[in-house]
N, C-alpha and C positions, 0 to 999 in steps of 0.2 A: 574828560575820561574820567572811569569810578578807577577804583582801583585793582590793581591789575593781579588777579590770580596764576600765583606758581603752581603747578600739580607736577610732582615727582612720583611716577610709579618706578619702585626701586623693585629689586629680590636679583636671585643669585639667576644666571645665564640660564635661559630652555623654560623658566616659569611662565611668561609670556606677558613680560611687558611690553613689546612692541607690538607684538597683537592689540591687544587694551587698548596703546595710545592711539593706535591707529586708526580706530575707532573713534574714539572719544574726541580725537582732536576734529578730525572730520563733523563731527554731532556740533561743535562749542565753537567752529570757525576759528581755532585756537592755530598757533603758533606751532611747531615742534622740533625739538631738538632732541634724536638719538643721538646714547654714546658711540656707537660704534662707527654710524657715518660723520659726526664730527671727529673724532681720532684721523681716520679717512681721509678727511677733509685737510688735518692738520699734520698728516702723515706721523702720528702721534703713538706709536703704541705699547709703551712704558708702561708699565704693570706696578712698579714699585712706588714706594710708599710718596715720593717726590712726584713720580708719573702721575700715579693719582689724584694727588690734589692740585696737580695744576691744568688734570681735568678736569673737575668739578670746577674749580676759579674760572676757566674757561665756558664753560656749561652754565656757570651761573650769570658770568657777561654778558654772553648770548640773550638769556632769558630776560635780564634787567631791561636789555636796549630793544624789546621785542615792541612793535606798537598795539600788540594785540592786548584783549581782555583777557583774555587767558591763553597762559602757554603751558605745553604738556612737556615735562624730561625725563626720558626713559633711558634710567644705569641703574648698573647693581649696586651702589653708595656701600661698601663693603664696611665703610670707618665711619663710626660719629661723627666723627668730626667733618666730615661729608654735608652734615645735615644741618651744621652751623655753620660752615661756611657759604652752603647753597642758600639757606634759609629760603624754605618753601610754605607754599600755605596751606596747602594741603599732599597729604603723602595717602597714597595705596600701596600697600604691601601684599608686592603676589608673593605669598606662600605656600605654594604652589607644590611644588618641591623640596626637598632635604637635599640633597647635592645635586651640585650640577655638575655642568661636562671641565670644568677646569678645577684639578684638585687644590689648588693655592690661591684661588678666589675659593672654594668652600672653606678650610682655615681661617683666613681671613673672615670674613665674612660673620658680621655681628648684624644679630636678628631687632631690629628697632621697639623700643621700646614704648617710644609714642609713634603712632600712625592715627589715622580717621577711617580709613578702610582696609580692611586686609580677607585678600581675597584668596580662600583656598580650596582643594579640589573638592572641596562639598556643593561649594557656591562657584562654579568659575563658571557654567551658564548662563546664571543670570549677571555676571560681573560690568558688563558694559549699564544694564541698567542701575542697576543697584550704583556703579558711580558714578552717574550721572545723576539719580537723586540724590545724593550724599553730595555735591559739588555744587549743582541748582541751592539745595539746602541751606547748606555753609555762604551761599554766598547774596544769600534772598531771597530767590528769585520761585521758590515754591513754598513763602511763609504764611 
């Protein structure tokens, strides 16, 4: 099997991460891990620093254990340390809102300085097509 591609879709709560992930995972026939569903499965709603780090390690383990070529993971990713732990191959930043519905997450969230695709309000209508095009170029399928 060729190299697994871990795709992280990150952004504030309500920015459209899950909506995009749902579309991409179907098209790419990928595994998809949604942070809210994983927190529910593990009954772990701890949003402290330790809880956030525990959750990203859990998400990394699930993604790394996937047997699929593509793995899509969507979570807020408020801390830069999470990117270092998760080690995504491809990052989509949902920069569609400036404030989410949770003030504590808004204060904690640090906009990424490195990403492969930034989705804004202006280009949100074409986000699925643009995302697929960039991912497939990244993996060499459109060269």
